[in-house]
N, C-alpha and C positions, 0 to 999 in steps of 0.2 A: 468637498472640503479638504484642506491640507492637514492630514492627520499624522500624528507621530506615534511611533510604537512605544509600548512600555510593557508592564507585566514581566519585567525581566527576572523577577525573583523565581518565576516558575520555569524559566528557560532550560536550565541544566537538567532538571528532573524530567521535563517533558521530552526533551530530545532523547534522553536515555531510554525513556519508555517507548518512544515511537520507533526507534531503530529496530530493524529485524535482526541485527547481529546478535549472536549468542553471547550473553553477558557473563556467564560463569559456567563451570562444569556442571553444577547442580541444575541451573536453568536449562542448559542444553539437554541434559538427560530428561528433564520433564517435558520439554517441548518436542523431543525427538526419541520416542520410545525404541528400545533396542530391538524390538521385533521387526523394525524396518530393515530391508535388505538392500545391499548395494550391488549393482550390476555394471558391467562394462559395456561400452559401445560395441566392442568386438563380439559380444554375445547377441548383438542385433536387437537389444532391448530399447535403445534410445531412438525412437521413431514414432510416427503416429500409429497408435494401436487400435483405433476405432474409426468408423466413418462419421461424417458430419462436420468436420472442422472447416472453417473458412480458409481461404487462400492465405490470408495474413497469419492466421493461427498455425497453419502448416509451415510457413516460412519461419515463424518464431521458434517453433519446435526444432526445425532443422538447424537454426542458428545455435540454440542451446545445446543440441546434441553434438555439434561440431566442437564445442568447447569441452564437452565430456570426452570425446574421442581424443582431443589434444592433451588430455590429462591436466587441465587447468585447476588450480587450487582454489578452495574457499579461502578468502582473506577478509578479515574484519574491516568493513568499510569499503571494500573493493567495488569498483564500478560506479562510484559517485563523483567522478570528475566533471569537468566543465562539459564534456561530451560523453555519450555512451561508449563504453568499452572497458577493458580491464585496467585496473590501477593497482599500485602497491597499497597494501593494507596498513593497519595500525595495530599497536599492542592494546589489548583490552587488559587493564590492570587486574581485573577479577578472574582472568582466564589464563592460566599458564600455557595452555595449548596455542595461544595466539602469539607467543614470543617471536616466532619466525615470520609472522604476517607482513611486517614491513619489508621483508626480502622477497615476498611472493607476489607476483603479478597475477591478479585474479578478480573474483567477484565475491560479494556477500549475496544473500538471497535476493534482495530487491535489486541489487546491481546487475544480477544475471537477467532478471525479468525486464528491467529497463533496456538492457542491450539487446535481448532477443526481439522485443517488439519494435525497437528503433530500427534494427536491421531489416525487419519484416516489412515495415511501413515507410521507411525513409524519413520518419519524424520522431522526435524525442517525446513520445506520448506519455511515458510513465516515469518522468524524472521525479523521484521521491522514494521514501521508505515504504515499507510494506503497508502501513495504514493508508497512506496517500494513494497507493496503487489500488487498494481495494475500494476505497471511496471515490475513485476517479469519476469525473463528470463524463468520461468516455465509455461508461458502462452500457452494454446492451441488455444486461440482466444480472441479478444477484441471486444467490442460492444459500439457504441456511444450512446448518449442520444437520438439521432434521430432514432435509431433502436427500441427504446421502449423495451417492455418486450417479444415480439413475438419470437425472436430467443433464448431466455434464457432458461436454464435448471436448475433444482434444484442443489444447490451447487455452482453456479456461484456467484462471489463477486460483489456487487453493490457498487459504490463509488460516493461521492459528493464533489464538489469543482471545482477547475480549474487545468489545467496541472501544474501550478506553486504552487498550494496549494490544494491538496486533503486532506480533513479534516475528512472524515467519511467513514466507510466501514461496510458492512453487508452481510449476507449469504442469498441468494435467496432460498425460499422453493418451489416456483411454485405458480400458481393461484394468482399472485399479492401480495404475502405475503413474509415476510423476518423475520429472527431472528437477533437480534442486541443487542449490549451493547450501550445504547443511550446517557446517560448523568448522571452526578452526581445527587444523590438523588433519582434514580430509580433503579430497578432491571432489570436484563436481560429480554428481552420481545420479543414477536412476534408482528409485526406491518404490516400495509398496506405499500406497496412500495410507496415512495414519488417521483413522476416523475416531480414535478414542482420545480421551483427555481434552486437550485445548483446541481441537479442530473447531473452527468458527463458521466456515462456509466457503463460497467461491464467487468469483465475478467473471463475466464474459466481456471481453474488450470489443468495442465498436470503433474501428479506425477511421470511419467515415466522417463527414462533416458533423460538427457539434451542434446539437439542437438545444433550444431553450435560451434562457437569459443567463449569460456567463459573466461572473465578476471575480474580483480578487479580494481576499481578506488582507488585513494588516494586523500586526501585533503578534505576540507569542503567548501560547497557553490560553487561547480564547475558547471557551467551552460553548458547544452547542447544547441545547436544552430540549427536553421532551415536550415542553409547552412554552409559549412566549412569555416567560417569567423568570426572573432571577432565582426564584424559589423552586423552580421545577427541577426534576432530576437531570443530572448531567448525562450527556450521551457520548460526546467525543470532544477532545481538545485539539485545535489546530496547533501543531508545534511551532509553525511560523506562517508566513504568507502563503496562502493556498488558493488555487483556482476552484471556484465553486459554481454550481448551477442553481439558480433561484427559480422556484416555481411561482411564488406569489409573496405578497407582503401584507401586513395589517397593522393597525394601531392597537397597541396592547399596553403592557406595563411601562411606565416611564423609567428610563434608566439614565443614570449619570455616572460616567466613567471616563477616565483619562481626559478630563476637561470638556467633555461633550455631554449633552443631554438630548435624548431622543426617545420617542415612544414607538418607533417603527421597528418591527421584527420581520425577518424573512424566513420562509419555509424552504429547507433544502431537501429535495426529494432523494438525493443520493445518500443522505444521512438519516432521513426520516426524522429530522430535528429542526429546531429554530435557532436563529442567532440574531442578536441585536444589530440593527443596521449601523450602529456606531462602528462596528468592526468590519464593514464592507466599504471598500474604496468607492467613492462617489457621493452624490448628494444624500441628504438625510432621508428623502423618499426616492427610491430608485426609479429612474426614468424607464418607461416602457414595461415595467413589471406590473402585472394586474394585482388587484386586491383579493386577498384570500376570502373564500366564502365559507370557510370552516373554522 
């Protein structure tokens, strides 16, 4: 179907919530506890610090570490241009420390992750903000905060926040260390991993061929649900059009929205959630996708 986007009333709030950029000094302090330490590449800290990393992960770490060694700045919104790479930032009106970001060529947290893996793989695998990067359909595995660091390998991506608001992301080096673009007024750095407070978990990137049934959503602020029902708990909202992997679909609650009516819902394994097929580009019943048996 030719579908048109709406839900514009939620756009501004959702974009603000989805971005990894530190939104205020208070938010930055909560997300980045002061016990974290900053180290320089000259100290030899920015490198793979444990065995087991894939070749792509090692190259991604090397790319990020070169930016640390070069003294590149964190800049609010940096790295989100048409192509991966440093860009000039923006002023965050809630954060006085960002006043010079438009003069600084650099990255925010997700901009650095995007660039590191693009350089490592030759593909723009992770074009998006922290939440989109964590929920990527290119995941080889995900780990909760309860898993701690034990199962992690260098190159895994660490995230902070909640499923509805993942606001920071960094690259794991091993041995409890990470490389990150932290907040305005600082340069890219190596830090101790912060497992307290808002630590959410980690994702391992698979740069190989994408498996499963991949589609694109449309609309802004489209919520996924814990069950195939509009009354079910909210899990995550797509800030805008998003690439998703669909495991299966089923007929469930009839939904009417944005001029369409459909009772088909799709299960998204990367989100462990459901979404109405109204918001998936394609026919009302997705071709080639099996019926869910649960």
